[in-house]
N, C-alpha and C positions, 0 to 999 in steps of 0.2 A: 213387751214391744215385739218380740219375735213371734208370739202367737198372733198379734195384730197384723204383722207383716205377712205371715203365712196365710191368714184368713183373707187378706186383701189379694194376695197373689192367686189363691185358689179361685176367688170370685172372678178375677180378670181372666184366668185360664178357662173357666167355665163359659164366660161370655164369648171368648175367642173361639171355643169349640162350637158354639151355636151359630157363629157367623162365617161359615165357610163359603167361599165363592168359587170353589172348584179348583183353585190353584194348588200346586204342590205345597203342602204346609211348610216344608223346610225353606221354601223361597218366600212365602208370604208371612213367615213368622215374625219378622221384625216389626210388623204393624198389627199383629194379631194377638196382643195381650202379653207379650213378653217383656213389657216395660222397656221398650226400645227408646222411649223418651225423646220424642221429636222436638221437644222444647229445648233440648241440649244444654240445660243449665243456663240458657240465656233467657231473655224475656219474650220468648215465642212459644205459644201453645202448640199442641199436637196438630191443630189445623192451620198453623202458621200465623195465627192472630197474635198481636202484641198483648202481653199480660204483664201485670206488675208482680213483683216478688211476693207481695202480701196476698195475692189471690192464687198463687201456685198451689194446686192440689191440696187445698184445705190447710190444715195445721201441721204440715210436714216440717220437722226440725232441720234447718239448714246444716249440712255437713254430716247428716245421719245416713245410715244404711237405707232407710226409707226414701230419703232425698235422692240418693244415688239411683235407687231402683225406679222411682216414680218420675223424676225429672230429668234423668240422664240416660238410664238404661244400665242394668247390672249384668246382662248376659249377652253372649254372642253365640249364635247357633252355627252348626257345621253340617256339611253334607255327609252322607254315608261314607265311613272309612276315610274321612278327610280331616286335616288339621290346618289347612290354609284358611286365612281370614278372608271372608267374602267382602265385597264392596259394602254391603249393608253392615257387616261386622266392623269394617274400618270406620264407618260413620259413627257407630256407637262408641268405639274405642277412642276416636278423636274427641268426642264429647266427654268421655271419662277422663282423658288426659287434661282437658280444659278444667274439669271439675277438680281433679287432683292438684292442679296448679293453684286453684282458688283456696284449697285447704292443704297447705304444705305440711302440716303436722300429722296428717292422716296417712297410715300405712294400710296396705290391702293384701289380701291373699286371693290368688286366682285359683278357683276350683275347676279342675278338668273332669268332665263327665262323658260317658258314652251310653249308647243304647244297650239293650240286653243281649244282643247277638255277639257271638265270639266268646273266647275263653276269658276267665277272670284276668289272667296275666296280660293277654293281648289288650283288653280294654283298659287296664291300669296304665299300660304304656301309651295307648292312644290318648287317654285323658291327660297324661303328662305332656304329650306333644301339643295338645290343644292349649293347656294352661301356659306352656312355654311360648307358644306362638303369640298369645295375648300379651304376656309379659314383655316379649321382645318388641311388639308393636308399641306398647306404652313407653318403653325405654327409648325407642326411636323417636317418639313424640316428645321427648324431653323430660320424662319422669325418671327420677333416680331409681336404679335397680335395687338400692338398699331399702326402698319403701315397698317393694313388691316381693311377696313370696308365692310359691306355687304348691299345690297339693293335687293329687289325682285320686278320685274316688271311683274311677272306672264306671262299672254298671251298678255299683252298690247303693247309690242314692238317686233313684229315678225321680224326675220332676212329675212324670206322668206314668201311671201304671197301665200296661196294656201291651199286647203283642201285635201292633199294627203300625203303619207308617206315621200316623198322627202322633202316637205316643213316642215312637222312636225319634221323630224329628225334634220333639221337645226335650228329649234326653241327651241329644248330641250337642253339648253346650260347654261353655266356660263361663263361670259366674264370678264376678268380682265382689268380694266381701270385705268390709272394714274390719281391721284387727282391733 
């Protein structure tokens, strides 16, 4: 399943890279293939149209990592050297909180990441601050802190390889994963 998820994520990122409208990718990222999940776990598709749960994104298993990624959004992006949650990130995290309320037995780990710039130690600390900011948002939204753990990978696990703003914007993130 992880290979299937990675293949799907790679395909979505490839499509997102091909459809640039000239906006700063860190600002446009929530709609550019980062699984921001406009249908928010409700019965609304990415274009706002009403959809039934049986037609949501093919055969996605409800309550799975793929469900979270495809139908809700599993990642929040950050600005350069930032760990505050943007308004776009808040929308994603509100959907994640709703999804976690729907599946009360699921626990998650928030992975904090950074781009390649900066020292290893600095980026580990920044990744930790990003993961903690996401955790704090989910707790404030009513999710028990005992269901949420954090880990920082700093710059060690890039989502996109490259030394350019496009790659850096994709790597400045916090990813919610099911335990």
